[in-house]
Each structure stands twice: as C-alpha cells, then as structure tokens.
C-alpha positions in Angstrom: 34.0 -0.4 18.7 31.3 1.8 17.3 27.6 0.8 16.9 26.4 -0.9 13.8 26.1 1.5 10.9 22.7 2.0 9.3 22.5 0.5 5.9 20.9 2.1 2.9 18.0 -0.4 3.1 17.5 0.5 6.7 17.4 4.2 5.9 14.9 3.7 3.2 12.7 1.5 5.4 12.8 4.0 8.2 12.0 6.9 5.8 9.0 5.0 4.4 7.8 4.1 7.9 8.0 7.7 9.0 6.1 8.9 6.0 3.3 6.3 6.6 3.1 7.3 10.3 3.0 11.0 9.2 0.1 10.2 6.8 -1.8 8.3 9.6 -1.5 11.4 11.8 -3.1 13.5 9.0 -0.5 16.2 9.1 -0.5 18.9 6.3 3.0 17.8 5.2 1.9 14.2 4.8 -1.1 15.3 2.7 1.1 17.4 0.4 3.4 14.5 -0.1 0.6 12.1 -0.9 -0.9 14.7 -3.3 2.5 15.2 -5.1 2.9 11.4 -5.5 -0.6 11.0 -6.9 -0.1 13.9 -9.3 3.1 12.4 -10.5 1.1 9.2 -11.2 -1.5 11.1 -13.1 1.2 12.9 -15.1 2.9 9.5 -15.9 -0.4 8.1 -17.0 -1.1 11.0 -19.3 2.4 10.7 -20.9 1.7 7.1 -21.7 -1.8 7.9 -23.0 -0.4 10.4 -25.4 2.1 7.9 -26.7 -0.3 5.0 -26.9 -3.9 5.5 -25.7 -4.7 1.8 -25.8 -2.1 1.1 -23.1 -3.4 3.8 -20.7 -7.1 4.5 -21.6 -9.5 6.9 -19.9 -10.6 4.3 -17.4 -7.1 4.2 -15.9 -7.7 7.6 -14.3 -10.5 6.2 -12.1 -7.7 4.4 -10.2 -6.1 7.7 -9.2 -9.4 9.1 -8.1 -10.1 6.2 -5.9 -6.6 6.4 -4.4 -7.2 10.1 -3.7 -10.5 9.4 -2.0 -8.7 6.9 0.3 -5.6 9.0 1.0 -6.5 12.7 0.8 -8.5 15.2 2.7 -11.1 17.3 0.8 -9.0 20.2 -0.4 -6.0 18.2 -1.7 -8.6 15.8 -3.3 -10.1 18.7 -5.2 -6.7 19.5 -6.8 -6.2 15.8 -7.7 -9.7 15.4 -9.2 -9.1 18.5 -11.3 -5.7 17.2 -12.6 -7.0 13.7 -13.2 -10.1 14.9 -15.0 -8.1 17.3 -17.2 -5.6 14.5 -18.0 -8.4 12.1 -18.8 -10.2 14.5 -21.1 -6.9 15.6 -22.7 -5.8 12.0 -23.4 -9.1 11.4 -25.3 -8.7 14.6 -27.3 -5.1 14.1 -28.3 -5.6 10.4 -29.3 -6.1 9.7 -33.0 -9.1 7.4 -32.3 -12.6 8.3 -33.3 -14.8 9.9 -30.6 -17.8 7.7 -30.3 -20.6 6.8 -27.9 -18.5 4.6 -25.7 -16.0 7.4 -25.1 -18.8 9.9 -24.4 -20.3 7.4 -21.9 -16.9 7.0 -20.2 -16.4 10.8 -19.9 -19.9 11.1 -18.4 -19.1 8.3 -15.9 -15.9 10.1 -15.0 -17.8 13.4 -14.3 -20.3 11.5 -12.1 -17.5 9.7 -10.3 -15.7 13.0 -9.6 -19.0 14.5 -8.2 -19.7 11.5 -6.0 -16.1 11.3 -4.7 -16.0 15.0 -3.8 -19.4 14.9 -2.2 -18.4 11.9 -0.1 -15.2 13.6 1.0 -17.0 16.8 1.9 -19.3 14.9 4.2 -16.5 13.5 6.3 -17.2 15.2 9.6 -13.8 14.1 11.0 -12.1 16.0 8.2 -10.0 12.9 7.6 -9.7 10.7 4.5 -11.9 7.7 4.3 -9.1 5.3 5.2 -8.0 7.3 8.2 -11.6 7.8 9.4 -12.1 4.0 9.3 -8.8 3.5 11.1 -9.9 5.9 13.8 -13.2 4.2 14.3 -11.4 0.8 14.5 -9.1 2.2 17.2 -12.1 3.5 19.2 -13.7 0.0 18.9 -10.5 -1.7 20.0 -10.3 0.7 23.0 -13.9 0.0 23.9 -13.2 -3.8 23.8 -10.0 -3.4 25.8 -11.9 -1.6 28.6 -14.3 -4.6 28.8 -11.4 -6.9 29.9 -11.8 -8.3 33.4 -8.4 -8.5 35.2 -7.0 -12.0 35.9 -8.7 -13.4 38.9 -7.3 -15.5 41.7 -7.6 -19.3 41.6 -11.2 -20.5 42.2 -12.8 -17.6 40.3 -13.8 -17.2 36.7 -15.3 -14.4 34.7 -16.8 -14.8 31.2 -18.3 -12.1 29.0 -19.8 -12.0 25.5 -21.2 -9.0 23.6 -22.9 -8.6 20.2 -23.7 -5.2 18.6 -27.0 -4.5 17.0 -27.3 -5.2 13.2 -23.9 -7.1 13.3 -21.8 -3.9 13.4 -18.7 -3.7 15.6 -19.8 -0.8 17.7 -22.2 -1.0 20.6 -23.8 1.0 23.4 -23.2 -1.8 26.0 -19.9 -1.8 27.8 -18.1 -3.2 30.9 -15.6 -1.7 33.3 -13.8 -3.7 36.0 -11.2 -3.2 38.7 -9.4 -5.6 40.9 -7.9 -4.2 44.1 -4.1 -4.2 44.4 -4.2 -6.9 47.1 -6.4 -9.1 44.8 -9.2 -9.3 47.4 -12.0 -7.1 46.0 -13.4 -7.3 42.5 -15.6 -4.5 41.2 -17.5 -4.5 37.9 -20.1 -2.3 36.2 -22.1 -3.4 33.2 -23.7 -0.5 31.4 -26.3 -0.1 28.7 -26.3 3.4 27.1 -29.4 4.7 25.5 -29.5 3.7 21.8 -27.7 1.0 20.0 -25.0 0.2 17.6 -23.0 3.0 15.9 -25.3 5.7 17.2 -24.7 4.8 20.9 -21.0 3.9 20.6 -19.5 7.4 21.0 -21.6 8.1 24.1 -20.7 4.6 25.5 -17.0 5.3 24.9 -17.1 8.7 26.6 -19.1 7.2 29.6 -16.8 4.2 29.8 -13.8 6.6 30.1 -15.5 8.4 33.0 -16.4 5.3 34.8 -13.0 3.7 34.2 -11.4 6.6 36.0 -13.7 6.3 39.0 -14.1 2.6 39.6 -12.1 1.5 42.6 -11.7 5.0 43.8 -15.2 5.6 45.1 -17.6 3.4 47.1 -20.3 1.8 44.9 -23.2 4.1 45.8 -21.0 7.2 45.4 -19.6 5.8 42.1 -23.1 5.5 40.6 -24.0 8.9 42.0 -21.0 10.4 40.2 -21.9 8.6 37.0 -25.4 10.0 37.3 -24.1 13.5 37.7 -21.8 13.1 34.7 -24.8 12.1 32.5 -26.9 14.9 33.8 -24.2 17.4 32.8 -24.5 16.3 29.2 -27.9 18.1 28.9 -29.3 15.7 26.3 -32.6 13.8 26.3 -30.8 10.8 25.0 -28.0 10.7 27.5 -29.2 8.2 30.1 -28.1 4.7 30.9 -28.9 1.7 32.9 -26.2 0.0 35.0 -25.6 -2.9 37.4 -22.7 -2.7 39.8 -21.3 -5.7 41.7 -18.6 -5.7 44.4 -17.2 -9.1 45.5 -15.0 -10.0 48.3 -13.1 -12.9 46.6 -11.7 -14.7 49.7 -15.2 -15.1 51.3 -17.5 -14.9 48.2 -19.6 -12.2 49.8 -21.1 -9.8 47.2 -23.2 -6.7 47.0 -25.2 -5.6 43.9 -26.6 -2.2 43.0 -28.9 -1.9 40.0 -29.7 1.4 38.3 -32.7 0.7 36.1 -31.0 -2.5 34.8 -32.6 -5.8 34.3 -32.3 -7.9 37.4 -29.2 -10.1 37.9 -29.5 -13.8 38.1 -27.8 -16.1 40.7 -26.9 -19.7 40.0 -27.3 -22.1 42.9 -25.0 -25.1 42.3 -27.0 -27.4 44.6 -30.4 -26.5 43.3 -29.2 -26.3 39.7 -31.3 -23.2 39.2 -31.1 -19.5 38.4 -32.9 -17.2 40.8 -33.7 -13.5 40.2 -31.8 -11.0 42.4 -33.9 -8.3 44.1 -31.6 -5.3 43.5 -33.6 -2.5 41.9 -33.1 1.2 41.2 -33.6 4.2 38.8 -31.7 4.6 35.6 -28.8 7.0 35.5 -29.0 10.5 33.9 -32.7 11.0 34.6 -33.0 12.5 38.2 -30.5 14.2 40.4 -30.8 11.5 43.2 -31.4 8.1 41.6 -33.0 5.5 43.8 -30.6 2.7 44.4 -31.2 -0.5 46.5 -28.5 -2.9 47.6 -28.8 -6.7 47.6 -26.2 -8.9 49.2 -25.4 -12.5 49.1 -22.7 -15.2 49.2 -21.3 -17.2 46.4 -20.3 -20.7 47.4 -18.1 -22.9 45.2 -20.0 -23.8 42.1 -22.3 -20.7 42.4 -22.3 -17.8 39.9 -23.8 -14.5 39.1 -25.2 -13.5 35.6 -25.6 -10.0 34.4 -27.0 -9.0 31.0 -28.5 -6.0 29.1 -32.1 -5.6 28.0 -31.2 -6.6 24.4 -30.9 -10.2 25.7 -34.4 -10.5 27.2 -36.6 -7.9 25.5 -38.3 -8.3 22.1 -41.3 -6.8 20.4 -43.5 -9.8 21.0 -42.6 -10.6 24.6 -42.5 -8.6 27.9 -39.5 -8.4 30.3 -40.7 -11.1 32.6 -41.2 -13.5 29.8 -37.7 -12.7 28.5 -36.2 -13.3 32.0 -37.9 -16.7 32.2 -36.5 -17.6 28.8 -33.0 -16.5 29.8 -33.2 -18.6 33.0 -34.0 -21.7 30.9 -31.3 -20.9 28.3 -28.7 -20.1 31.0 -29.5 -23.4 32.9 -28.7 -25.3 29.7 -25.6 -23.3 29.2 -24.3 -24.1 32.6 -24.4 -27.8 31.8 -21.1 -27.3 30.2 -19.7 -25.4 33.1 -19.1 -21.7 33.6 -16.3 -21.6 31.1 -17.9 -20.5 27.8 -21.4 -20.2 29.2 -21.7 -16.4 28.4 -20.9 -17.1 24.7 -23.3 -20.0 24.6 -26.1 -17.8 25.9 -25.5 -14.9 23.5 -25.4 -17.3 20.6 -29.0 -18.3 21.3 -30.3 -14.7 21.4 -32.1 -13.7 18.2 -30.5 -10.9 16.3 -32.5 -7.7 16.9 -32.4 -4.0 17.0 -30.5 -3.7 20.3 -27.0 -4.6 21.5 -26.6 -7.7 23.7 -24.2 -8.3 26.5 -23.8 -11.1 29.0 -21.4 -11.3 32.0 -20.9 -14.3 34.3 -18.9 -14.3 37.4 -18.6 -17.6 39.3 -16.7 -20.0 41.5 -16.1 -23.2 39.4 -16.0 -26.4 41.3 -12.5 -28.0 41.4 -12.1 -30.8 38.9 -12.1 -34.2 40.4 -8.8 -36.1 40.3 
C-alpha cells in the first residue's frame, strides 16, 4: 500500500513555509516575490481609490511603505516607494474631491516618510531588511546565551549563573563557557568580561566566546588562557582586550584551581564560618601583552562550600572603589546564601544597581544534603 498522498492543503502549507524560509534567508528570489506581492497590493489599493477615494484614501499607502521597510532590502524598497508614491499622488489627482490643506499636508507627510524609510534602509549595514536584521541579532543573542549554559553536574554539585546587560538591552560583553569531561569528573569554566558593554561589546564577545568554546577542555588552563591572549592580540585593536577567570574542579574530590587574568578576585564560601573570603588568584588582562602574568590559587570545596565569580560591573561604581565594592558583595552574597545556593546568583544580581556596565555572577557549590 502506497504512502499517504499529500493533500492540497498540505501542498499549500508547504509552499507557504518554503517561501517564508526563503525570505528569511534573504535570497534575491524571495525579495522579488515579496516585491511583486507588495506591488500587487499597491495596484489593488489604487484601483479601489479610483472607484471610491473615501474607501482607500492616501493614508492607506503608508501601510505598504511600512511593510516594504520590514520585508525588503534597499533596492526593491526603492521600487516599492516609487510605485506607492505615484499611486498615492495619482489617487489624489483623479479623485473628484477638492484639493485642500489637509491633502497637501498628507502628501508632504508621505514625501517625508519615503525619505525617512529609504534613509533608514540605506543605513542597514547588514544589507538585510529591518525584520531580518532584528531576527539575526536575536539569533546571535540566543547563541550567546546557549554558550553560557553549564552542563548538567553530578549529584552533590550545583551551578547557578545570572547575567544582566547594561542599559537593559539583551546584548552584553560578559559571557561564560563551560566544559564537563566525558567521564564527568572534571568541570572547567571561564567567565569573561570583554572591553566595553552592551550592544557595542556583544559582537566581540560572541567572536571570543566561539574561540574559547573550541579550546576549552582541549588545552590545559594556562595554555588555554595563553591561546586566548594570542587570539585577542591578533585582532590589532586597542579595544580588544578582556579579563577572565578560569576554574578547574575535580568533582569527586572537590579540589579546584583558579587562574585570574585581570579579573576581580573570586570569593569562596566557607559553610562552617558562614563567610565569604577573597581568593588570591591574580593576573594580567588578556590582549595587552604577549605573555600575561597568571598566578594559580588552589583549594578544596567541602560539602556546603561554594565559589563565586563575577564581573566588574557587579562591584564597581563611580562613587566607590573596587575594595569597597567587594566588601559590599561579600555582605550581599552572605545574605543571598541564607536561602541556599539555589537561586543565590539571581538574588545577588537583583541587588546590583543598574549602571553603565554589564553584570554577571556565577556560583559553583556543593549543597548540603537535605535532612530527612
């Protein structure tokens, strides 16, 4: 017995889906199709305007211009604006209504709108329509967020992270990459703060995250940071530098090692003392000198203990120095731990004042087992 035959509805659905996917790829064929459909809409509007101007007045043509701005690249958009403008002016001229100040104002608004739409489209550096450009940025943001996901950890371990971009936008210069060894014994994480903040730093952060994501787990920590430093130096830009903190944890034993490359010092939570202490790992930021100075600190996480990593946007402000900010963070983090490790990173970030820098907090710990 043969397979189920495709129905007319299925064929139409598949055809529409293929056309939408083609438009999202920005192919010339999809642009021609979109332009033809919009021109048919303009022609239909003009035909109605000629029959009865009150049903389809001049303001209707603004809709086609806005749709064109969303769907078309610059060159097809020029043809659409010419056709829509000609149809709009023609509908006014052929109507039997008196030409008055209101119509003159509407035609002036149309001309200004066309100029603004064409100017905005010509400034799209990606060469894509506004909707496609926004979709591409959203995909890049989602990719950056996906890279910040810590792999599922064995029982007895918990990792929490929270990030907030500067100015409330969804793009940041802070990012995290992580790797869990195939046998589940070694966890490696790098928290990075790229020079700049928000939208300006996000492309560099995404590029750097891709490079680090391909190296983490493949190189020892010191060599990994050295390779990251070489990568930034090859960019030949005064703004291409970053701070980073690297942690490698042996999960069965709780032993860890931390390298810091110009990053704010990590904090260690002592479950018995109920206090955060400052880790002593220090080093030089990446992308500044060929051989950055990197010092290793080691320790042991017992059940209930935790490590806290953060970017400078959490502790730095215009009216306080770094040491004051770290003292503030220790107090806030102590209060956040009263509810346990789970959700502590989010509780900390929520108490950071909105500023001009991105903020990121990462906590790795060994929660105490719940009492029966």
